[in-house]
Every structure is written in structure tokens, then in C-alpha cells.
N, C-alpha and C positions, 0 to 999 in steps of 0.2 A: 504494500500500500504506500501511497505517497499523497502529499498535499503541497500545493504551490502557494506561497505567500508573495504577494506583490506589494511593493512599497508605493507610497504616494507619488514618487517620482518615476515609477515605471519599472524598477528593477524587480526581477522575479527570482525566487529562491525555492526550488523544489526539494523537499526533504522526505525521507522515509518516515512512516508513522506506524504505530501499532494500534490495532483494535483495542478498545477499552481505555485508552489514554485520552486525556483532553487535548484540545488544540494548544492550550497554554503549556502543558507538560511537553508537548512535541517541540514547541519553539524553544523552551529552556534547554531541552536535551540536545538540540542541534544548533544552538547559538544564533537563532533567528533574531535579528534586532528589530525593535519596534514595539515590543510588548513588555510591560513592566511586571504586572502581576504582583503588585506590592503586598496584597493580602495573602499571597500564597495559594490562590485558587479557591478562596472561600466565598466568592461572590459578595465582597463587601468593600470594593474600592474602585471598580470600573476602569482600572489601568491596563486591562487586557481587551479593550474595545477593538473589535474588528468589523469589517463589512463582508459578509458572505456574498459571493458573486450571485446574481439573480438566477443563473442556471442551476444553482444548488439549493435554492430556498425550499423546494419540495421535500428534500431529504432531511431537513432539520427538525429536531424535536420542537414542540411548542415552547415558547418563552414562559418561564415560571414567573410568578408574581414578584419574587425577590429580584430576578434578573431584570424584569421590566422596570422596577424601581431604580436599580443601579444604572440602567441605561440613560436615565435622566441626569446622571452626574458625569457624563463623559466630557473630556476636554475638547474633542472635535464634535461638530454637530452630528446628531443621529441621522441615519439613513434607513431606507426600507430594509436593508440587509444587516443592520447593526445587531451584533450579538456580543456576548462576553466569551472570550476564548476558553475561560475556565469552565464554562457551562456546556460546551460542545464536546461530548464524548464520542470518539471516532468509532464508526461502524464500517463494515465492508462496502456498503452502498455509498460511502463518502470518499472512496478511493478516487483520487484525481481532483478533489475539490480545490477551487480557487478562492483564496482568502485575501481581501484587500486590507492593508495596514494603514491607519491614519498617519498624518504628519506628526502628531504629538499625542501623548497619553496623559500627561498630568502637568 
């Protein structure tokens, strides 16, 4: 499995990923820059804000009430694909997903 992270200035970084791990864990394990994850993945800081490419919206789990609340605290404006990387647990149907990183997190 793999996920591609695309920076705000267009650079792409495709990294291997493991089923059952979060997008945030994946970025930390592979040194992907652009996500802070200050709370360690507890959905309490919004510093792992990403925008999932529209082609992948259908495979995402629903946004929880807690994630919805935290998305109101992001440094960059929220978009239709805004999610917190700590809340996206990777599954086989997410193989190849494109994730856009904002210009800043906090």
C-alpha cells in the first residue's frame, strides 16, 4: 500500500503505508513534512489538518463529532476534503490515496 502527500507548492511524496495505521503515524514514520500532530494523535489540536483529494472522499469514514469540532480550529481554512490525519485509519481501499498538505499547521 502507498499514499501520496502533496505539498501546497506542488511537491509530491509517495510513501508506503500499513493497514490499520493512521495517516499521521504514516507521515511520522516516513519523515513527511507538513504535519505536526502536537497532541500525538488524540484529536485535540488540529495540527494534522489535511485535505483528502475529492476522488477519495467516498472511501473515508464519517467525521466524528470531536473531529468536526477540531476542524474548526485549523490554521488554514477548511475545505470540503478537510480531515485530521490522526483520525484516518488506513484500509486496503485507501491504497493510492492522494492527500493535500496545507501551507501551515499552527
